[in-house]
Structure formats: structure tokens, C-alpha cells
C-alpha positions in Angstrom: 0.0 0.0 0.0 1.3 3.4 -0.9 1.3 6.1 1.7 0.9 9.8 1.2 3.5 11.2 0.4 5.5 8.7 -1.5 5.8 7.2 -4.9 2.3 6.3 -6.0 1.4 4.3 -9.1 -1.9 3.8 -11.0 -4.1 1.2 -9.2 -2.0 1.4 -6.0 -4.1 2.0 -2.8 -3.7 5.4 -1.2 -5.0 5.7 2.4 -6.1 9.2 3.3 -6.8 9.7 7.0 -8.4 12.6 8.9 -8.8 13.4 12.5 -11.4 15.7 14.1 -11.0 17.2 17.5 -12.6 20.0 19.6 -11.0 23.2 20.8 -9.4 21.3 23.7 -7.8 18.7 21.5 -10.2 15.9 22.4 -11.2 13.7 19.5 -14.8 14.2 18.5 -17.2 13.0 15.8 -18.7 15.6 13.5 -22.4 15.4 12.5 -21.4 14.6 8.9 -18.1 13.6 7.3 -17.8 14.1 3.5 -14.8 13.3 1.3 -14.3 14.8 -2.2 -11.8 13.5 -4.7 -10.8 15.5 -7.8 -9.0 13.6 -10.5 -6.4 14.9 -13.0 -9.0 14.7 -15.8 -11.4 16.9 -13.8 -13.8 14.4 -12.4 -15.1 15.0 -8.8 -16.3 12.0 -6.7 -18.1 12.6 -3.4 -18.4 10.1 -0.5 -20.4 10.5 2.7 -19.7 8.6 5.9 -22.6 6.4 6.9 -23.9 6.4 3.3 -20.9 5.3 1.3 -18.9 2.2 2.5 -15.6 3.7 1.2 -15.2 5.9 4.3 -14.3 4.1 7.5 -14.2 5.2 11.1 -11.5 3.7 13.3 -12.3 5.5 16.6 -13.8 8.7 17.8 -12.8 11.5 15.5 -10.6 9.2 13.2 -11.7 8.4 9.7 -10.0 7.3 6.5 -10.7 6.4 2.9 -8.7 4.1 0.6 -8.4 5.6 -2.9 -7.3 3.6 -5.9 -6.2 6.2 -8.5 -6.9 5.2 -12.1 -4.8 7.8 -13.9 -1.5 9.6 -13.6 -1.2 13.2 -12.5 -2.1 15.4 -9.5 -5.1 14.3 -7.5 -6.8 16.7 -5.0 -9.0 15.8 -2.0 -11.1 17.6 0.6 -12.5 16.3 3.8 -15.5 18.4 5.0 -17.3 18.1 8.3 -20.4 19.8 9.8 -21.7 20.2 13.3 -21.5 22.6 16.2 -17.8 23.4 16.9 -16.8 20.7 14.5 -17.3 22.3 11.1 -14.0 22.2 9.2 -12.3 21.3 5.9 -9.0 19.6 5.3 -7.5 19.6 1.8 -4.5 17.9 0.3 -3.0 16.4 -2.9 -1.0 13.4 -4.1 0.7 12.7 -7.3 0.3 9.5 -9.2 3.3 8.5 -11.4 2.8 7.8 -15.1 3.3 4.2 -16.1 4.1 2.5 -19.4 1.7 -0.3 -18.2 -1.2 2.0 -18.4 -0.1 4.5 -21.1 1.9 2.4 -23.5 1.5 4.8 -26.5 3.0 7.8 -24.7 6.2 9.2 -26.1 7.5 9.6 -22.6 8.5 5.9 -22.6 10.3 5.7 -26.0 
């Protein structure tokens, strides 16, 4: 499994965790947890905890999603939560390396 950051290839699993805590640093669960993934080709996919099985909760305030990128390039993600004193957003990126196994006609490999 590839970890963020690091060398990530197409069809490698990328685990993206998030932690939510209150003003005192105590872990807390928001009312809603949403994850948005934006691909290099411009497609946005949205997952909601409790509705979509892709998001898992490991303990109070701790969530993760395993993403399997299908194309090379820079991917963007955004965790969004709602709730009293818990509304926040966390954003990040990861880069997926090009591969001759998925893009054999590219001049980059000649």
C-alpha cells in the first residue's frame, strides 16, 4: 500500500486519514463527514460517511478512505465536516506517477 506522500502508481491503494477534535484537542465525531476527490482529468467524486462504505471510522474522530487512482497526475482531495464546533475542511494532494503499463502509447517511454 502506498502512503501519502511517496511514490504512488496507478491502481495502488492510497490511504487518506483525517482526525477531528474539539478546541481542547479531544477527539470528537462531527455530525457529517464528507470526502471529495478530484482527478487529474477533472472528475469529482463525493463520498459521505454512513452512506458510502468507502469511508471508515476507526475510533472517535478518526476516519480514513482508501483511494485507488486510475490515472497519472495530481489528485486533489477535501474532507468536509459539519456540526457545532466541528465544522471544518481539510485539503491535500497526491501525485500518481505515469506508467508504461497504463499509457503504452506515450512518447515519454520511447
